[in-house]
C-alpha positions as a Markdown table, in Angstrom:
| # | Residue | x | y | z |
|---|---|---|---|---|
| 1 | Met | 4.9 | 27.7 | -103.9 |
| 2 | Ser | 2.2 | 30.1 | -104.1 |
| 3 | Lys | -0.9 | 29.5 | -105.6 |
| 4 | Pro | -2.9 | 32.4 | -108.1 |
| 5 | Tyr | -5.5 | 33.9 | -106.4 |
| 6 | Asn | -7.5 | 34.0 | -109.6 |
| 7 | Leu | -9.5 | 30.6 | -109.2 |
| 8 | Glu | -9.3 | 30.7 | -113.3 |
| 9 | Glu | -6.1 | 30.4 | -113.6 |
| 10 | Arg | -5.8 | 28.1 | -110.2 |
| 11 | Thr | -8.2 | 25.6 | -111.8 |
| 12 | Phe | -6.4 | 25.3 | -115.1 |
| 13 | Leu | -3.3 | 25.1 | -113.5 |
| 14 | Phe | -4.6 | 22.1 | -111.6 |
| 15 | Ala | -5.8 | 20.5 | -114.8 |
| 16 | Lys | -2.7 | 21.2 | -116.4 |
| 17 | Asn | -1.0 | 20.0 | -113.6 |
| 18 | Val | -2.9 | 16.4 | -113.5 |
| 19 | Arg | -2.1 | 16.0 | -117.0 |
| 20 | Asp | 1.5 | 15.8 | -116.1 |
| 21 | Leu | 1.3 | 13.4 | -113.5 |
| 22 | Val | -1.0 | 11.5 | -115.9 |
| 23 | Tyr | 2.1 | 11.5 | -118.6 |
| 24 | Thr | 4.5 | 10.2 | -116.1 |
| 25 | Leu | 2.7 | 7.3 | -114.5 |
| 26 | Ser | 3.8 | 3.6 | -116.0 |
| 27 | Tyr | 1.6 | 1.8 | -118.4 |
| 28 | Ser | -0.8 | -0.5 | -116.7 |
| 29 | Ile | -4.8 | -0.9 | -117.7 |
| 30 | Pro | -5.9 | 0.6 | -113.9 |
| 31 | Asn | -3.5 | 3.7 | -114.6 |
| 32 | Lys | -4.6 | 4.0 | -118.1 |
| 33 | Glu | -8.5 | 3.9 | -116.8 |
| 34 | Asp | -8.0 | 6.2 | -113.7 |
| 35 | Gly | -5.8 | 8.7 | -115.9 |
| 36 | Lys | -8.6 | 9.1 | -118.2 |
| 37 | Gln | -10.8 | 9.6 | -115.5 |
| 38 | Val | -8.7 | 11.9 | -113.2 |
| 39 | Thr | -7.6 | 14.2 | -117.0 |
| 40 | Arg | -11.8 | 14.6 | -117.6 |
| 41 | Ser | -12.7 | 15.6 | -114.1 |
| 42 | Ser | -9.7 | 18.0 | -113.3 |
| 43 | Gly | -10.3 | 19.7 | -116.5 |
| 44 | Ser | -14.2 | 19.4 | -115.8 |
| 45 | Ile | -13.3 | 21.6 | -112.9 |
| 46 | Ala | -11.7 | 24.5 | -114.8 |
| 47 | Ala | -13.9 | 24.2 | -117.9 |
| 48 | Asn | -17.2 | 24.8 | -115.7 |
| 49 | Tyr | -15.6 | 27.5 | -113.3 |
| 50 | Ile | -14.5 | 29.4 | -116.8 |
| 51 | Glu | -18.4 | 28.7 | -117.8 |
| 52 | Ala | -20.1 | 29.9 | -114.2 |
| 53 | Asn | -17.7 | 33.2 | -114.7 |
| 54 | Glu | -19.8 | 33.6 | -117.8 |
| 55 | His | -23.2 | 32.5 | -116.6 |
| 56 | Leu | -26.4 | 33.5 | -118.1 |
| 57 | Ser | -28.4 | 33.5 | -115.3 |
| 58 | Asp | -28.5 | 32.9 | -111.5 |
| 59 | Lys | -29.7 | 29.3 | -111.9 |
| 60 | Asp | -26.7 | 28.6 | -114.4 |
| 61 | Phe | -24.0 | 29.9 | -111.9 |
| 62 | Asp | -25.3 | 27.9 | -109.5 |
| 63 | Tyr | -25.4 | 25.0 | -111.6 |
| 64 | Arg | -21.8 | 24.9 | -112.6 |
| 65 | Ile | -20.7 | 25.6 | -109.3 |
| 66 | Lys | -22.5 | 22.4 | -108.2 |
| 67 | Ile | -20.7 | 20.9 | -111.2 |
| 68 | Cys | -16.9 | 22.3 | -110.0 |
| 69 | Arg | -17.8 | 21.1 | -106.6 |
| 70 | Lys | -18.9 | 17.7 | -107.8 |
| 71 | Glu | -16.1 | 17.5 | -110.1 |
| 72 | Ala | -13.6 | 18.0 | -107.3 |
| 73 | Lys | -14.7 | 15.4 | -105.4 |
| 74 | Glu | -14.4 | 13.0 | -108.1 |
| 75 | Thr | -10.7 | 14.1 | -108.8 |
| 76 | Val | -9.7 | 13.6 | -105.4 |
| 77 | Leu | -11.4 | 10.2 | -105.7 |
| 78 | Trp | -9.6 | 9.2 | -108.8 |
| 79 | Leu | -6.1 | 10.8 | -107.4 |
| 80 | Asn | -6.8 | 8.6 | -104.2 |
| 81 | Leu | -6.9 | 5.4 | -106.6 |
| 82 | Leu | -4.0 | 6.0 | -108.7 |
| 83 | Asn | -1.9 | 6.5 | -105.3 |
| 84 | Thr | -1.1 | 3.2 | -105.3 |
| 85 | Ser | 2.5 | 0.7 | -104.3 |
| 86 | Phe | 2.5 | 0.1 | -108.4 |
| 87 | Asn | 2.5 | 4.0 | -108.3 |
| 88 | Lys | 4.9 | 4.7 | -105.2 |
| 89 | Asp | 7.2 | 7.0 | -107.0 |
| 90 | Phe | 4.2 | 9.7 | -107.2 |
| 91 | Glu | 2.8 | 9.0 | -103.9 |
| 92 | Lys | 4.0 | 12.8 | -102.7 |
| 93 | Lys | 2.4 | 14.4 | -106.3 |
| 94 | Cys | -0.7 | 12.2 | -105.8 |
| 95 | Ile | -1.7 | 13.2 | -102.5 |
| 96 | Glu | -0.7 | 17.4 | -103.0 |
| 97 | Leu | -3.1 | 17.2 | -106.1 |
| 98 | Ala | -5.8 | 15.5 | -103.9 |
| 99 | Asn | -5.3 | 18.2 | -101.4 |
| 100 | Glu | -5.3 | 20.5 | -103.6 |
| 101 | Ala | -8.8 | 19.4 | -105.5 |
| 102 | Gly | -9.8 | 19.7 | -101.8 |
| 103 | Glu | -8.8 | 23.5 | -101.5 |
| 104 | Leu | -9.9 | 24.1 | -104.6 |
| 105 | Lys | -13.8 | 22.5 | -103.5 |
| 106 | Lys | -13.6 | 24.9 | -100.4 |
| 107 | Asn | -12.5 | 27.7 | -102.3 |
| 108 | Ile | -15.3 | 27.6 | -105.1 |
| 109 | Leu | -17.8 | 26.8 | -102.6 |
| 110 | Cys | -16.9 | 30.3 | -101.4 |
| 111 | His | -18.3 | 31.7 | -104.2 |
| 112 | Tyr | -21.4 | 30.0 | -104.1 |
């Protein structure tokens, strides 16, 4: 599957795919809490990337890009925490999404 070159679109699709994963997880307290966190951090990547592209100053751009990278790292953490034996049916999807978060972090760095 080819990934969009446009990082605004790609970060949006990533956040959407994370939400699709969270919707399918079985209910447990860890899934609920980690699901909330990964939903927030993945959405923050997309939102802050859009904000960076609409920056008011170079300082604002730098700040937003740094937040994107920080949120991408955090998203990897939450996806790895969701990748447990309790969620074994979603292991592949968690790994794919964690890898995409890592790729986004690298690609966003290229724009910095």
